[in-house]
Each structure stands twice: as C-alpha cells, then as structure tokens.
N, C-alpha and C positions, 0 to 999 in steps of 0.2 A: 546153811548149805544152799545148794541149787533149788530144792524144793521150796524152802521158805522165801528165798528171793523171787521165785515165780509167783507164789501165792501173793507176796507183797506187791509185785507188779501189776497183777490182774485185779486185785481188790482196789488198788490205788487208781487203776484206769477207770473202774466203775465210779468212783469217788469223784474224779475229775468231771466226769459228765454230770453227775448229780449237782455238785457244787457250782458248776458253771450255769446250769439250769436254773438253779435257786439263787443265783447272784452272791453266792458265799466265797467271794474272790480271795479272801483272807486265807482260805484252807487251799487254795489250788497250789500253792508253792509245795506245801508238803505232800499233796496229792501225786504231784507230778515227780517225786523223788524216783529214781531208777537204781536199783541195786543189781540189776541183771547185765545191762548193757554200757552203763555210763563210764566205768572205768576203762573200757576198751575204746571209747570214742574220744576221750578227753586227750590223751596224748601230751607230751610235755611242751610242745611248741605252741600249742593254742592258750597256755596260761589261763585256763577257764576259772580257776578260782579267784584269780584277779579281776577277770572280767565279770564275774558274778557279783563280786564285792561293789565294783563300779556301777554296774546296772541297777543293783538293788538300792543305791543311794539315790536313784532318779525316782521320783515319785511321778506317776503311779504305776510301777511295776510290780506285777502280782507274782510272776514266775518266770524263770529262766531254765530252759533245758536244751540238751543237744539232742538231735533226732536223726536217725538215718546213718547211712555208712559215709556221708559226705565229710564231716557231719554238717547238719543244718542246725542253726541256732534258732530257737524259738525263744522270743521275748513277749510274754503276754502282758498287755498293760491296757488301762481303760482309754488311753490316747498315746499316740507316738508323739514324744516331745522333741524339741531340738536338743535338749540334754542327753536323751537317749541315743539319738542319731550321732551326737558328737562323741559319745562314749565308745560307741561301735567303731565309728570312723577312725579315732585315734588308737584304739586297741589294735585293730587289725593292720593299721599302718605300723605302729610300733613292732608287732611281730613279723611284718612283712608277708602277710598272707592276703591274697586277692579274694574278694567276696562281692556279692551281689544282694542288694537289699530288696525284699518285697514286703511292702507294708499292705496288709490285708485288713479289711473291717468286717466285722461280724455283723450278719443279718439276723436280727433277733425275731423278726417277723415271718420269716420264710415265705413260702409261696401263697398268695392269696387268689382263690378261684371264686370269680363273681358268677 
C-alpha cells in the first residue's frame, strides 16, 4: 500500500546518497526505483520501458529515472558517451517529443577553503 511505498521511497533515497558517496554505483539503479510516483510520470507516449532498455545497453549507465512533473529524465553514468546521446536523440525523435539536454558533471571535492 501507500505506507509501504512511502517507506520504500525514503529508505531508498537515503541509500542513493550512501551508495553515491561510497562509490557503489552498481546499487544506485535499485536505490532509485520509485513505487510512489513513477507510474504517474511515465505515460504511454514516452515509451519509458523501451528507452530504459536502450539506455541500459549503453555502458557506463548506472541508473535511469524520471523526476518531477515534467517529467525530467535523469541518466546517471560515469561519463556521457555518444551512444547515450544518440539513444536519447533517436528515442525522442521517434516519439515526437521536444527535449533539452543538460549534461552535468559531479564535483567530488566540493569547496576547498584555503
């Protein structure tokens, strides 16, 4: 029920932070599963399962999830490769959905105060 899904969501959110911090990237995909909101974000037009399958075939993708009411697609990878870019471009062209890509890099050191 809703209570179990909520517990799942929040315990997995904590696990994401721990696994990312410890470099356990293989666990991040499981950590980022969403039983609370995912089904409402997916919709039929997005063909999310097909996109997931295509993206997971691109190494080094660790996790894929939908976020926000947009929805936004988050692809977590050690690096963004041409194959990942190509899959996203072709998928959204095939389903005729406009999109914008924002490639972000993680800062593992944070702020250094001298």
